[in-house]
N, C-alpha and C positions, 0 to 999 in steps of 0.2 A: 772458609773453604776447607781448611784442615779438619774442622769439627765434622763437616759433612762427610769427608772422605774417610775419616777414622770412625764414623758411625758403624757399629758392628755389622748390621745388616748390609749396608752399602759396601763396606770394606770386604766382606766375605764374597759378595757377588763380583766386586771389582777384580779380586784376585783370580777369579775363574775366567775372566775375559782374556782374549789374546792381546798381545802388546800393542798392536795397531788400534784395536777397539778401546783398550784402556787409555791410550794416549788421546784419542778422539774424545772420549768421555771427559777426561780431565781438562782438556782445552775448552770444551764447551762450558763446563761448569766454572772454570776460571773466568771466562768472559762474562757470564751472568753475574758472578760475585763482584767482578770489577765494576760493571755498570752500576750495580746497587751501591757499592762503596762511593763511587763518584757522585751519585745522587745525594747520598747522606752528607758527604763533605760539602757539597754545594749548599745544602740547607743550613748546615752549621756555620759556614762562612757568612751566609746571609744574616743569620741570627747574630753573629758576632759583630757584623758591621752595623746592624740596627742598634745594638746596645752601645757601641762606640759612639755613634751619632747622637743617641739620646744623652749619653753622659757628657759629651762635648757641649751640647745645647744647654744642659742644666748648669754646667760649670760656667758658661758664659753669662747665663742669667744670674747665678749667684755672685759672680764678679761684679756685674752691673749693680746688683742690689747693695752689695757691700760698699761700692763706691758712692752710691746715693746716700746710704746711711752715714758714711763718713762725712759727706758734704752737709747733711742735715745736722750732724753734731757740731760741725764748724759754725754753721749759721746759728745754731742754738747758743753756742758760747758767745758769739758776737752779739747776738740779740740781748743776752743777759748782761753783758758789759754795757751795752748802749742804754738798757733800761736802768741799770744801777747809776750810770752817770747822769741820765736824765732825772732820775729820782733825787739825786744829791742836789743838782742844780735847781730843781723845783723847790726843794725844801729851803735852800738858801734864799731863793727869790721870794718864797712865801714868807719867810721870817722877816726879810727886809721890807717887803711890802706891808706886812702886818704891823711892823713898827711905825711906818709912815702912816698907815691907815688909822692906827690908834691915836697918834698925835693929831691927825686931822679930825678924828671923831671927837677928841677931847675938846678941840676948839669949837666944833659945831654943835655937839650935843654930848654931854657926859653920860647919858643913859643908854646909848646905843652899844651893842656887844662888839667886841673886837674880833677881827677875822682870824681863822686858824689855818695853818699850812695843810693843804690837801695832798694825799698821796696820789701818784700817777695811776691812770686807769690801766687794767691788765691788757697786755699787748696780744693781738691776734696772731702774732708770729709764732709764739710758743704753741698755741693750739694747732696751728698748721703743721708745725714740725712734728708734734705727737701723732697727728693723723697720718702724715706721710710715713712716719716710722712704723705705725701699725700696718700700713699698706705694704711696706717692705717685708716685714716679718710674715705677713699673710701670704705674700707671694713666695717667700722662702718655704713656708710650710706646704704650699701648693706644689713647688718644684720637688720637694722631698717626697710628697705623696705620689707624684707622677713617676718618680724614679722607682719607688717601691712597687707600684703597679706594673711598671715595665719589667722589673725583676721577677715578679710573680708570673707575668706572661711568658717570659723566657724560660722560667723553671718549668711551667706547664708544657711549653713547647719541647723542652728537652725530654720530659717524661713521655711525651707523645712519640718522640723519636726513638726512645728506648723501646716503647711498646711495638713501634713499627719494625724496629730491628729484630725483636724476638719473633714477630710474625713473619718477617722476611726469612729468618733462619728456618722456621717450620715450612715455609713455602719452598725454600731452596732444597730442603731435605726431600720434600715431595717431588720436586722437579728432578732431583738427583735419582730417585727411585724410578721415575718414568724414563729418564735418560738411560739408566742402567738396564732397564728392560729393552729399550730400543737397541742399545749397544749389544746386549746379549743375543737379541734376535739377529742383528747384523752379523755378529760373530758366527752364529750357527749357519746363517745363509752363506757366509764366506767359506766356512768349512765344507758345506755341501757342495758349493761350486768348485771348490778345490778338489774334492773327491771325484766329482763328475769329470772334471778335466783330466785327472789322473787316469780314470777308467777309459776315457776316450783316447788318450795317448797310448795306454797299454793295448787297447784294441787295434789301433793303427799299426803299432809295432808287431803285434801278432799276425795281422793280415799281411804285412810286408814279408815277414819271416815265412809264412805259409806259401806265399807266391814263389819266394826264392826256392823253397824245398820242392814244390811241384815243378818248377822249371828245371831243376837239376835232375829230378827223377824221370822226366819225360824227354831227356836229351836224346837225339837221334844217334844210332850206331853207324859209324862210317866204315865201310869196308874198303880196304885198299886192295885192289885187284891188279895183277900184272897184265900188261898188254899182250905179252908173248904167250901167256897161259890163261886164256879167258875162262877155262874150266876150273881154275884154282888148283891144278895139279902141281905139287912142289917137286916132282921128279925132274922137271925141266931145269937143265944146268943154268939157264940164264936168269933164273929166279932165285938163285942161292942167296941167302942173307936177307931176303925181303919177307916180312911177315905176311901171313895170309890175311889176317883181320886186325885192324887197329881201331881202338876206341879213343874218343876225344871227350 
């Protein structure tokens, strides 16, 4: 709002307005800017909440993936221990059985080959663990990519808001000019009405003054005449000290 008010063209016209028109213009402009600021704050709060929800969801997924990975490591360790123990037992059993078999074969036939201790078959547990581990890492990569996409989307949204803000400033400047013209016209109209009222009051005062003057100039002359001397002769002793004519 300050940028618009301090705009040279607007500021120059604003200073030419009357106090009432200037206050009206500033109040209207303040209301417009306040409404737009509230809209911008609402959009920013919505974006902030979306980012927070997305980050919380990804953190929960990452925590679950880490727990799964930790459990897989424990299972892998236990599986390796079991396989090692089973391999040792199998070798011992194979050696013992091989000795007994060789003795038996010597009794039955000296030409038959002796049995050899066989290694245990590869366990499918290790393969399953590796597959699940790959799945966990793939999910982590997916979550990271999702977060990056959300950041890019929010960055684009912020740029859009900045562009909208710049456009709103231009629109507000245009609105300010229009309001300034309206306020200027209103100020002129008020000044004209004021002058007309002053002229009417002046005319009324002049008319009343003229009527008073005419009434005073046209006042009747009152003659005070004595009853003993209807002819108006002052030689009558009974009329001494009484004026012949009196004006009121």
